[in-house]
C-alpha positions in Angstrom: -42.2 49.3 -42.2 -42.0 49.8 -38.4 -38.7 50.8 -37.2 -37.2 48.5 -34.5 -37.9 49.5 -30.8 -36.4 48.5 -27.4 -38.7 48.3 -24.6 -38.0 46.9 -20.8 -40.5 44.7 -19.5 -40.7 44.2 -15.5 -41.2 40.7 -14.4 -43.7 40.0 -11.4 -41.1 37.9 -9.5 -38.5 40.4 -9.9 -35.6 41.1 -13.0 -36.5 42.5 -16.4 -36.6 41.2 -19.8 -35.0 43.7 -22.5 -37.2 43.3 -25.6 -36.3 44.4 -29.1 -38.3 44.1 -32.3 -40.7 46.0 -34.4 -43.4 47.9 -32.7 -46.2 45.6 -34.1 -44.5 42.5 -32.5 -43.8 44.0 -29.3 -47.3 45.3 -29.2 -48.8 42.0 -29.7 -46.5 40.2 -27.3 -47.2 42.6 -24.4 -51.0 43.0 -24.9 -51.5 39.2 -24.6 -52.8 38.9 -20.9 -53.7 35.0 -20.7 -50.0 34.1 -20.4 -50.3 31.6 -23.3 -47.7 31.4 -26.1 -49.0 32.9 -29.3 -49.9 30.1 -31.8 -48.1 29.9 -35.0 -48.8 32.6 -37.6 -50.3 34.8 -34.7 -47.0 36.8 -34.1 -46.9 40.3 -36.0 -43.4 40.0 -36.9 -40.3 38.7 -35.2 -38.6 40.0 -31.9 -36.0 38.8 -29.6 -35.7 39.0 -25.8 -32.9 38.9 -23.3 -33.4 37.1 -20.1 -31.2 36.6 -17.2 -30.8 33.8 -14.7 -28.6 33.1 -11.7 -26.5 30.1 -12.1 -24.6 28.6 -9.0 -20.8 28.7 -9.6 -20.5 25.1 -8.5 -23.0 24.2 -11.0 -21.6 26.3 -13.8 -19.1 23.4 -15.3 -22.3 21.1 -15.6 -24.3 23.8 -17.4 -21.2 24.7 -19.8 -19.9 21.1 -20.2 -16.6 19.9 -21.4 -15.1 22.3 -23.5 -18.6 23.7 -23.9 -20.2 20.9 -25.3 -23.4 21.3 -23.1 -24.1 25.1 -23.6 -23.2 24.7 -27.2 -25.9 22.0 -27.5 -28.4 24.1 -25.7 -28.0 27.1 -28.0 -28.4 24.9 -31.2 -31.3 22.9 -29.9 -33.0 26.3 -28.7 -31.8 28.7 -31.3 -30.6 30.9 -28.5 -27.3 33.0 -27.5 -26.1 32.2 -24.1 -23.1 34.2 -22.2 -22.1 34.3 -18.6 -21.5 37.5 -16.6 -18.6 37.5 -14.0 -19.1 35.5 -10.7 -20.6 37.3 -7.7 -21.5 36.1 -4.4 -21.2 32.4 -5.4 -23.5 32.9 -8.5 -22.9 33.7 -12.1 -25.5 35.6 -14.2 -26.6 33.5 -17.2 -27.6 35.7 -20.2 -30.1 34.2 -22.8 -31.0 35.9 -25.9 -33.7 34.7 -28.3 -37.2 34.4 -28.9 -39.7 33.9 -25.8 -40.3 30.4 -26.6 -36.7 29.5 -27.4 -35.7 31.2 -23.9 -38.2 29.3 -21.9 -37.0 26.1 -23.2 -33.4 26.9 -22.7 -34.1 28.2 -19.2 -35.7 24.5 -18.7 -32.7 22.8 -20.1 -30.2 24.8 -17.9 -32.4 24.4 -14.9 -32.3 20.5 -15.8 -28.2 20.6 -15.8 -28.2 22.5 -12.5 -30.5 20.0 -10.9 -28.6 16.9 -12.1 -25.6 18.3 -10.3 -24.4 15.4 -8.1 -24.4 15.6 -4.3 -20.8 15.5 -3.2 -20.4 13.6 0.1 -17.4 12.9 2.1 -17.2 9.5 3.9 -14.4 8.0 6.0 -13.7 3.9 6.5 -11.2 2.0 8.6 -9.2 -0.6 7.3 -6.6 -3.0 8.9 -2.8 -1.6 8.7 -1.9 -4.7 7.2 -3.8 -4.2 4.3 -2.6 -0.6 3.5 0.5 -1.6 1.2 -1.9 -3.7 -1.0 -4.4 -0.7 -1.1 -1.9 1.6 -2.0 -0.1 -0.5 -4.4 3.3 0.0 -6.0 4.1 3.3 -6.2 0.5 4.4 -5.4 -0.7 2.6 -8.7 -3.6 0.6 -7.1 -5.0 3.6 -5.1 -4.9 5.9 -8.1 -6.6 3.1 -10.4 -9.5 2.9 -7.8 -9.8 6.7 -7.6 -10.0 6.9 -11.6 -12.5 4.1 -12.4 -14.6 5.2 -9.6 -14.3 8.9 -9.7 -13.6 9.2 -6.0 -10.9 11.4 -4.3 -9.2 8.9 -2.0 -7.0 9.9 0.9 -5.1 7.5 3.2 -4.7 9.2 6.4 -1.1 9.4 7.4 -0.4 7.0 10.6 0.3 9.2 13.7 3.7 8.7 15.5 3.4 5.9 18.2 4.0 7.6 21.7 4.6 4.3 23.4 3.6 1.0 21.7 3.9 0.1 17.9 1.4 -0.7 15.7 0.0 -4.4 15.2 -2.1 -6.1 12.5 -5.3 -5.1 14.4 -4.7 -1.5 14.3 -6.7 0.4 11.8 -6.0 3.2 9.4 -8.6 5.8 8.0 -9.2 6.2 4.5 -11.3 9.5 3.5 -13.3 9.0 0.4 -15.0 12.1 -1.6 -17.5 11.8 -4.3 -21.3 11.1 -5.1 -22.8 8.3 -2.9 -22.8 5.9 -5.7 -19.1 6.6 -6.4 -18.0 6.2 -2.8 -20.0 3.1 -2.4 -18.1 1.5 -5.7 -14.7 2.6 -4.3 -15.5 1.0 -0.8 -16.3 -2.4 -2.7 -12.7 -2.2 -4.5 -11.3 -1.3 -1.3 -12.6 -3.9 0.7 -11.6 -6.5 -2.0 -8.1 -5.4 -1.4 -8.5 -5.9 2.3 -9.9 -9.5 1.7 -6.8 -10.2 -0.6 -4.4 -9.0 2.3 -6.1 -11.1 4.7 -5.9 -14.0 2.3 -2.2 -13.7 2.0 -1.9 -13.4 5.7 -3.5 -16.5 5.9 -1.6 -18.3 3.7 1.6 -16.7 5.4 0.4 -18.0 8.6 -0.3 -21.4 7.3 3.5 -21.5 5.7 4.8 -20.5 9.3 2.8 -23.5 10.9 4.3 -25.8 8.4 7.7 -25.0 9.2 9.0 -27.6 12.1 10.2 -26.3 15.2 14.0 -25.6 14.2 16.9 -26.5 16.4 17.5 -23.8 18.9 21.3 -24.3 19.6 23.3 -21.0 19.7 24.4 -19.9 16.2 28.1 -18.8 15.8 29.3 -15.8 14.4 30.2 -16.1 10.6 34.2 -16.2 10.3 34.0 -15.6 6.8 34.6 -11.9 5.6 31.4 -12.1 3.5 28.7 -11.8 5.7 25.3 -13.3 4.6 23.9 -10.0 4.5 26.2 -8.4 2.2 26.0 -10.9 -0.9 25.2 -9.5 -4.1 24.7 -12.3 -6.1 21.4 -13.5 -7.4 18.7 -14.1 -4.4 21.0 -11.9 -2.3 19.6 -10.6 0.9 18.5 -6.8 0.7 18.5 -4.9 3.8 15.9 -2.5 2.5 13.6 -5.7 2.8 13.6 -4.7 6.9 12.7 -1.0 6.0 9.2 0.1 7.3 6.6 -0.3 4.9 5.2 3.2 3.5 5.4 5.6 6.5 4.4 2.6 9.1 7.0 2.8 12.0 7.0 -1.0 12.9 7.0 -4.2 10.7 6.1 -7.9 11.4 8.8 -10.2 11.6 9.9 -13.9 12.9 12.9 -14.3 15.1 14.4 -17.3 13.0 18.0 -17.8 14.7 19.6 -16.6 17.8 23.5 -16.3 18.4 23.0 -14.2 21.5 20.6 -11.8 23.3 21.7 -9.0 21.0 22.7 -10.6 18.0 20.0 -12.7 16.0 18.4 -13.4 12.5 15.0 -12.1 11.7 12.8 -13.0 8.7 10.1 -10.2 7.5 6.4 -11.4 7.4 5.4 -11.0 3.9 4.3 -13.0 1.0 7.8 -14.4 0.5 7.1 -16.5 3.3 4.7 -18.7 1.2 7.2 -18.7 -1.7 10.0 -19.7 0.7 8.0 -22.6 2.1 6.9 -23.7 -1.6 10.8 -23.5 -2.5 12.0 -25.6 0.5 9.0 -28.3 -0.4 10.4 -28.3 -4.1 14.2 -28.7 -2.9 13.1 -31.4 -0.3 11.5 -33.5 -3.1 14.2 -32.8 -5.4 17.2 -33.6 -3.2 15.7 -36.4 -1.3 15.8 -38.4 -4.5 19.4 -40.2 -4.8 19.9 -39.9 -8.5 19.4 -36.0 -8.3 21.7 -35.9 -5.3 24.1 -37.8 -7.4 23.6 -35.6 -10.6 24.4 -32.5 -8.3 27.3 -34.1 -6.4 30.2 -31.5 -5.4 33.4 -31.8 -7.5 35.0 -29.2 -5.0 33.8 -27.4 -1.9 34.6 -23.6 -2.0 34.1 -21.3 0.7 31.1 -18.6 0.3 29.6 -20.8 -2.7 26.0 -21.1 -2.5 24.8 -24.9 -2.1 21.9 -27.0 -1.1 22.1 -28.1 2.2 20.2 -30.8 4.4 19.3 -29.5 7.8 19.9 -32.2 10.2 16.9 -31.7 12.7 14.1 -31.9 10.3 15.6 -33.6 7.1 14.5 -31.0 5.0 16.6 -29.4 2.1 17.4 -25.6 2.5 19.7 -23.0 0.7 23.1 -22.6 2.4 26.5 -21.0 2.1 29.8 -22.8 3.0 31.4 -21.3 5.8 34.3 -23.8 6.1 35.3 -27.3 5.0 37.3 -30.0 6.7 38.2 -32.6 4.6 38.7 -36.5 5.9 41.3 -37.8 3.6 40.9 -41.3 4.8 37.1 -41.4 4.4 36.0 -38.4 2.2 32.2 -39.3 2.8 33.0 -38.3 6.5 34.4 -34.8 5.6 32.7 -31.9 7.2 30.9 -28.7 6.1 29.9 -25.8 7.8 27.0 -24.2 6.5 25.2 -21.0 7.2 21.5 -21.5 6.1 20.7 -18.2 4.4 17.0 -18.0 4.7 16.9 -18.6 8.3 20.3 -17.7 10.0 21.3 -21.2 11.5 24.6 -22.2 11.1 25.4 -26.2 11.3 28.4 -28.6 10.5 27.0 -31.5 8.4 28.5 -34.3 6.2 29.7 -33.7 2.9 27.0 -36.2 1.6 24.2 -34.0 2.6 25.6 -31.0 0.3 24.8 -30.7 -3.2 25.1 -28.2 -6.0 22.1 -25.7 -5.9 20.0 -25.8 -9.1 20.1 -22.4 -10.6 16.2 -22.0 -10.3 16.3 -22.3 -6.7 18.0 -18.8 -6.6 15.0 -17.2 -7.8 14.0 -16.0 -4.3 16.0 -13.6 -2.3 17.5 -14.7 0.7 15.4 -14.4 3.7 17.5 -14.2 6.8 18.5 -10.7 7.8 21.3 -10.6 10.6 20.5 -7.9 13.1 21.8 -6.3 16.5 19.4 -5.5 19.4 19.3 -1.8 19.8 19.7 0.2 23.2 21.6 -2.5 24.7 25.4 -3.0 25.9 26.3 -6.2 24.0 28.9 -7.0 26.5 26.2 -6.9 29.1 24.1 -9.5 27.5 26.6 -12.3 26.7 25.2 -14.9 29.0 23.2 -18.2 28.2 20.5 -17.0 30.7 20.0 -13.8 28.6 20.2 -15.7 25.2 17.5 -18.1 26.7 15.1 -15.3 28.1 15.6 -13.3 24.6 14.6 -16.6 23.0 11.4 -16.8 25.2 10.8 -13.1 24.5 10.7 -13.3 20.7 9.3 -16.5 20.3 12.6 -17.5 18.5 12.1 -20.3 15.8 8.5 -20.6 16.8 7.2 -18.4 13.9 5.0 -16.1 16.0 5.1 -12.5 15.1 6.9 -9.7 16.8 6.9 -6.2 16.0 10.3 -4.7 14.9 11.5 -1.2 14.5 14.8 -0.1 13.0 16.5 2.8 14.8 19.9 2.4 13.2 22.7 0.6 11.6 26.2 -0.7 12.5 29.2 -1.3 10.4 30.6 -4.6 10.8 33.7 -4.5 8.3 32.0 -4.1 4.6 28.6 -5.2 6.2 25.9 -2.6 7.5 23.8 -4.5 10.2 20.5 -3.1 11.1 20.1 -2.3 15.0 16.3 -3.0 15.8 14.0 -2.7 18.6 11.5 -5.6 19.3 8.0 -5.7 20.8 6.0 -8.5 21.6 2.4 -7.2 21.1 0.5 -10.7 21.3 -0.4 -10.3 24.9 -2.8 -7.8 26.6 0.2 -5.3 27.0 3.3 -4.6 24.9 6.4 -6.1 26.1 9.5 -4.3 25.1 12.3 -6.9 25.0 15.3 -4.7 25.5 13.6 -3.1 28.7 12.5 -6.5 29.9 16.2 -7.9 29.7 17.3 -4.9 31.8 14.5 -5.3 34.1 15.4 -8.9 34.8 18.9 -7.9 35.4 20.3 -9.7 32.4 21.6 -6.9 30.3 22.4 -3.0 30.5 21.5 0.0 28.6 24.1 1.3 26.0 25.6 4.6 27.2 23.8 6.4 24.3 20.4 5.4 25.7 20.9 6.7 29.0 
């Protein structure tokens, strides 16, 4: 029997094959000149060769497969042994051991795996700033879900700090997408669906604001109770974090709902809660407009700081309120007066006792919406005139449900209550109008010492 021999065969295109087998088999393989594969039964003995081919490092994962599943499949189906050398110049050498026919098949399968490597692209899209919170979702859940289902790496570019003017709903944020063309298209579809949902919510919020009647713009008195509306801790209480910017956005949208002076006012943050509040007011008005329901919820005792249902005298709607004071009329109890602070708007009104009822418990499901604020950077004593308050209402569209941009710059401690100090900018016109600067410009206020 012929002893096994080793022989190195030079290849026309470079590289080499290391052959091992019996002398007869090697002779037969090397003397074939037509390049055709030996027919079954023609081979004189058996032999193996070792072939090498380069695999791009970026395609190695596809060739090997998850936990080696792909390369193992190639080895089994071609009866070869496959190993890889260390990476060099962005490539790794694939070493294949087997018969010539099997090596040829293994090479084709490896080439197919390399050629099937997806082309990774980087794409950019812009979406309105008002849609960012819906795209990101709570704690990033939404954007992570989109990334997981599409296989796309999604990066929401951080918004640059504003040098002079705030963002508005028309400003756009960049989103970077990395993946295959098909993956990116799928991700864009889902992202645009979130933009559409945000726009739909915005339209609903706008519709809710338009349904609100223009509320009475009389000056609102400072609450005398030690418990400020913004410090209530019962169910449905105001949370100051509601006025905190969403994500990393510096400015947020809000309505000025009531005014006490040019430096003391109440805001409602523009959010889906506006829709919920509109629905709540409608339900309360329908319920308490019924005489039998009012009798069912008639107050047995009026307690200061209690939360009640109270009719607003200027539009005949019913709202949630907090009792500030009670003036009984012993001669005619129906003429007794109750001063009520409307917790969702900031108004304070003195109304008759028969327009105040117990609040049905389920009407507390929504947190109170009015947030008490101070105007930042202005000396309060310099802006106490009626004219200053009138101009402030004009500049901020007070009680007209038109959006202004609000930026929280600090907080002021008033008793046990922490009240936000905010800057307000009107970005509805061709140029931004900064309310504090405009009041000073018109000679109706002066900047605080800290702002000079």
